C-alpha positions in Angstrom: 59.4 -47.7 -41.4 55.4 -48.3 -41.9 53.8 -46.8 -39.1 50.7 -49.5 -37.9 47.3 -47.6 -37.1 47.7 -47.0 -33.6 47.6 -45.1 -30.5 50.4 -44.2 -28.5 51.1 -47.1 -25.9 50.9 -47.0 -22.1 50.0 -49.9 -19.8 47.3 -47.6 -18.5 45.4 -47.0 -22.1 46.0 -50.3 -23.0 44.2 -51.9 -19.9 41.3 -49.6 -21.2 41.0 -51.1 -24.5 41.1 -54.4 -23.2 38.4 -53.8 -21.0 36.5 -51.7 -22.8 36.2 -54.5 -25.8 36.0 -57.6 -23.5 32.7 -55.5 -21.4 31.3 -54.5 -24.5 31.8 -58.1 -25.9 30.6 -59.8 -23.0 27.4 -57.5 -22.7 26.1 -58.0 -26.2 26.8 -61.3 -25.9 24.2 -61.7 -23.1 21.9 -59.5 -24.8 22.1 -61.8 -27.4 21.5 -65.1 -25.4 19.3 -63.6 -22.6 22.1 -64.5 -19.8 21.6 -62.2 -16.8 24.2 -59.9 -15.0 25.4 -57.6 -17.8 22.3 -55.3 -18.4 24.2 -52.5 -17.3 27.2 -53.1 -19.2 27.4 -49.3 -20.7 27.1 -47.6 -17.7 30.1 -50.1 -16.7 32.5 -48.9 -19.2 32.1 -45.3 -18.7 33.0 -45.9 -14.8 35.9 -47.9 -15.9 37.0 -44.8 -17.9 36.6 -42.6 -15.2 38.7 -44.5 -13.1 41.1 -44.6 -16.5 41.0 -40.9 -16.7 42.1 -40.0 -12.8 45.3 -42.4 -13.3 45.9 -40.5 -16.5 45.7 -37.2 -14.7 47.7 -38.2 -11.6 51.4 -37.6 -11.1 54.0 -37.9 -9.1 55.0 -35.4 -6.9 58.6 -33.4 -7.5 58.2 -31.3 -4.5 61.4 -31.0 -2.2 58.9 -31.1 0.6 59.0 -34.8 2.1 56.0 -34.9 3.4 53.8 -33.4 0.1 55.6 -35.6 -2.0 55.0 -38.9 0.2 51.3 -37.4 0.1 51.0 -37.3 -3.9 52.8 -40.6 -3.8 50.2 -42.2 -2.1 47.4 -40.6 -3.9 48.6 -42.1 -6.9 49.0 -45.5 -5.5 45.7 -44.8 -4.1 43.9 -44.3 -8.0 45.9 -46.6 -9.4 44.6 -49.4 -6.9 41.0 -48.5 -7.6 41.5 -48.4 -10.9 43.4 -52.2 -10.5 40.8 -53.2 -8.5 38.4 -52.4 -10.6 40.0 -54.2 -13.7 39.9 -57.3 -11.2 36.6 -57.7 -10.9 35.2 -57.3 -14.4 37.9 -60.0 -15.6 36.6 -62.4 -12.4 32.8 -61.2 -13.1 33.7 -62.3 -17.5 35.1 -65.4 -16.8 32.3 -66.6 -14.4 30.1 -65.4 -17.6 32.0 -67.1 -20.1 31.0 -70.7 -19.6 27.1 -69.3 -19.9 28.4 -68.5 -23.6 29.9 -71.3 -24.4 27.5 -73.2 -24.0 25.1 -71.2 -25.8 27.4 -72.6 -28.7 29.0 -68.7 -29.6 32.4 -69.8 -30.3 33.5 -66.5 -32.3 32.7 -64.6 -29.2 34.2 -67.2 -26.7 37.5 -66.5 -28.0 37.4 -63.2 -28.6 36.6 -62.7 -25.1 39.1 -65.2 -23.9 41.6 -62.8 -25.7 40.5 -59.6 -24.3 40.5 -61.4 -20.6 44.2 -62.6 -20.9 45.0 -58.7 -22.3 43.6 -57.0 -19.7 45.5 -59.7 -17.1 48.8 -58.7 -18.8 48.0 -55.3 -18.5 46.8 -55.6 -14.8 49.7 -57.6 -13.7 52.4 -54.7 -15.3 51.0 -51.9 -13.8 51.0 -53.8 -10.4 54.2 -54.7 -10.7 55.6 -51.2 -12.1 53.6 -48.5 -10.1 53.2 -50.8 -6.8 56.4 -52.6 -6.8 58.5 -50.0 -8.3 59.3 -53.2 -10.9 60.9 -51.9 -14.6 59.1 -54.2 -17.2 61.8 -55.9 -19.6 61.1 -54.5 -23.0 60.2 -58.3 -24.0 57.5 -58.4 -22.1 55.4 -55.1 -23.3 52.7 -55.0 -26.1 52.5 -51.8 -27.9 49.2 -52.7 -29.0 46.0 -55.5 -28.6 44.7 -54.5 -31.4 47.4 -54.7 -34.2 50.0 -57.0 -31.8 52.5 -57.2 -34.8 53.4 -53.4 -34.0 56.8 -52.5 -33.1 58.9 -49.9 -30.6 61.6 -48.1 -33.1 63.6 -46.3 -31.7 66.0 -44.7 -35.0 67.5 -41.8 -32.6 65.9 -38.8 -35.8 65.6 -35.6 -34.5 62.2 -34.8 -33.8 61.0 -38.6 -33.9 62.3 -40.2 -30.8 60.0 -43.5 -31.8 58.3 -44.4 -34.9 55.8 -47.1 -33.3 55.1 -50.2 -36.8 56.9 -52.1 -38.5 60.6 -51.9 -40.7 60.2 -53.0 -44.2 63.2 -53.3 -46.6 63.3 -52.8 -50.5 65.2 -52.8 -53.6 65.0 -50.3 -56.2 66.8 -50.8 -59.6 68.6 -47.7 -61.7 65.1 -47.2 -63.4 63.4 -46.7 -60.1 61.5 -49.8 -60.0 60.7 -51.4 -56.9 62.5 -55.4 -57.5 61.9 -56.4 -53.9 60.7 -56.0 -50.6 60.4 -57.9 -47.3 58.6 -56.9 -44.0 61.2 -56.9 -41.4 58.8 -59.0 -38.4 61.5 -58.4 -35.6 64.6 -58.3 -37.8 67.2 -55.6 -38.5 68.9 -55.0 -41.4 71.9 -56.6 -41.1 69.7 -60.0 -40.8 68.6 -59.5 -44.0 70.6 -57.9 -46.5 71.9 -61.4 -48.2 68.4 -63.2 -48.4 67.2 -59.8 -50.0 69.9 -60.1 -52.9 69.5 -64.0 -53.4 65.8 -63.7 -53.7 66.0 -60.9 -56.0 69.0 -62.8 -57.9 66.3 -65.3 -58.5 64.4 -62.8 -60.2 66.4 -61.0 -61.7 69.7 -62.8 -62.6 71.6 -60.5 -64.3 71.6 -58.1 -60.7 75.2 -58.0 -60.3 75.7 -54.9 -57.7 74.0 -53.6 -55.4 74.3 -50.7 -52.5 73.8 -51.0 -48.9 73.0 -48.7 -46.1 75.6 -48.9 -43.7 72.8 -50.8 -41.0 73.6 -53.7 -43.1 77.7 -54.2 -42.6 78.7 -57.2 -40.5 81.9 -58.7 -41.5 79.7 -61.8 -42.5 77.7 -60.4 -44.7 80.9 -58.6 -46.7 82.1 -61.9 -47.7 78.5 -63.6 -48.6 77.9 -61.0 -50.7 80.8 -61.0 -52.7 80.2 -64.3 -53.8 76.7 -63.7 -55.2 77.5 -59.9 -56.7 80.1 -58.7 -58.9 79.7 -55.1 -56.8 78.9 -54.7 -53.4 78.7 -51.6 -52.2 78.5 -51.9 -48.1 79.6 -48.9 -45.8 81.6 -50.3 -43.0 80.4 -48.9 -39.6 83.4 -47.3 -37.3 87.0 -47.0 -38.3 88.6 -48.7 -41.3 91.5 -51.0 -41.9 94.0 -50.2 -45.0 91.6 -52.8 -47.1 88.9 -51.1 -46.1 89.7 -47.9 -47.2 91.2 -49.0 -50.6 87.8 -51.0 -51.0 85.8 -47.4 -50.2 88.0 -45.2 -52.4 87.4 -47.4 -55.8 85.8 -45.6 -58.3 83.2 -47.8 -58.3 82.2 -47.9 -54.8 82.6 -43.7 -54.9 80.3 -44.0 -57.6 77.6 -46.3 -55.9 77.5 -44.0 -52.7 76.8 -41.2 -54.9 74.1 -42.5 -56.5 72.7 -44.3 -52.7 70.9 -41.2 -51.7 68.0 -41.8 -54.6 66.5 -44.6 -52.2 64.7 -41.6 -50.2 62.9 -40.5 -53.0 61.7 -44.1 -53.6 60.5 -44.0 -49.7 58.9 -40.5 -50.7 56.9 -41.9 -53.7 55.9 -45.1 -51.2 54.7 -42.7 -48.7 52.7 -41.0 -51.4 51.3 -44.3 -52.5 49.8 -45.0 -49.5 52.5 -46.4 -47.2 53.1 -43.8 -44.6 50.4 -45.8 -42.6 49.2 -49.0 -42.8 45.1 -48.9 -42.3 44.8 -53.0 -43.0 44.7 -55.1 -39.8 46.9 -58.1 -38.5 49.9 -59.0 -40.0 48.3 -60.3 -43.5 47.0 -57.5 -43.4 49.9 -55.2 -43.0 51.5 -57.4 -45.7 48.8 -56.6 -48.6 48.9 -53.4 -47.6 52.8 -53.1 -48.3 53.3 -54.7 -51.6 49.6 -53.1 -52.8 51.7 -50.1 -52.1 54.4 -51.4 -54.0 52.4 -52.2 -57.0 50.8 -48.8 -57.5 54.1 -47.2 -56.9 55.3 -49.2 -59.8 52.5 -48.9 -62.2 53.0 -45.2 -61.2 56.7 -45.4 -62.2 55.6 -47.3 -65.2 52.8 -44.3 -66.2 55.5 -41.9 -65.8 57.6 -43.8 -68.6 55.2 -44.1 -71.0 54.0 -40.9 -70.8 57.7 -39.5 -71.5 58.3 -41.6 -74.7 54.6 -39.9 -75.6 55.6 -36.4 -75.3 59.1 -36.9 -76.5 57.4 -38.6 -79.6 55.3 -35.4 -80.3 58.3 -33.3 -79.8 59.9 -34.8 -82.7 57.0 -34.9 -84.4 56.3 -31.2 -84.1 60.4 -30.5 -84.6 59.5 -32.4 -88.0 56.9 -30.1 -88.7 58.4 -27.1 -88.5 61.0 -28.3 -90.0 58.9 -28.9 -93.3 57.3 -25.9 -92.8 60.4 -23.7 -93.3 
């Protein structure tokens, strides 16, 4: 999992991000083109930030006293309502100003302002539904960054790391620790890419005859499809074994492949050391480019290690030869 360069998302701080960018963009455009109404846009940003901070600090009460709990809950609603009211005001004001910016022919700024307006309206709607109406927002409606929109909420269930923000990347490494193929998994899971990975790798490397996978790649359909492509498929089954599964996973070929499989963890660590721990580039294209360059760097580093070992072995042979002649 490659992390994107984003902060932890909440609906309130995503709304602040959208409003901040909206007010700044509209204010700068108005300064540039001499449009009135946004002279104090920097002050307006600070005012919205103050309301945002108040919404961050307010908490629902856990008191057993119903009166105290009701008072605290009402305070939460009042604080959020003030934040949403200010957000709506600046969104409406930005829409009114947008026509004047468009008449100036500033297409880029107009598109950016439209984008920030859409983001702000989405977050206003979700906050109102969640806080004021008590609705649970479906996962598919949520956005986890207004800057890196491809960011996914990935929950692997690891101890100490319940949630990661980024995109999955699948890599295929050979027995010499070179990465042969990779795939950025946009909204994909492991079981959807196993056959594609092997098929695409076989187009470049026709001699590929055996491959080992994690359990997450297993489905009965994948097992059958991969068996037609490869001579040996090491694909552990999830859940209970049948008699045929027990025979297959007890074979010498299967067991030897599973013993070697943990080496992929060193590959993942090596990629992280080559810059693939967190992607600093922006956008989907930037993410794909960053991943590809990190894999190239990893393979170049591996080539350097191979050449160093060959040169070291050559020097050691020459030294032994000189010692033998001196004796």
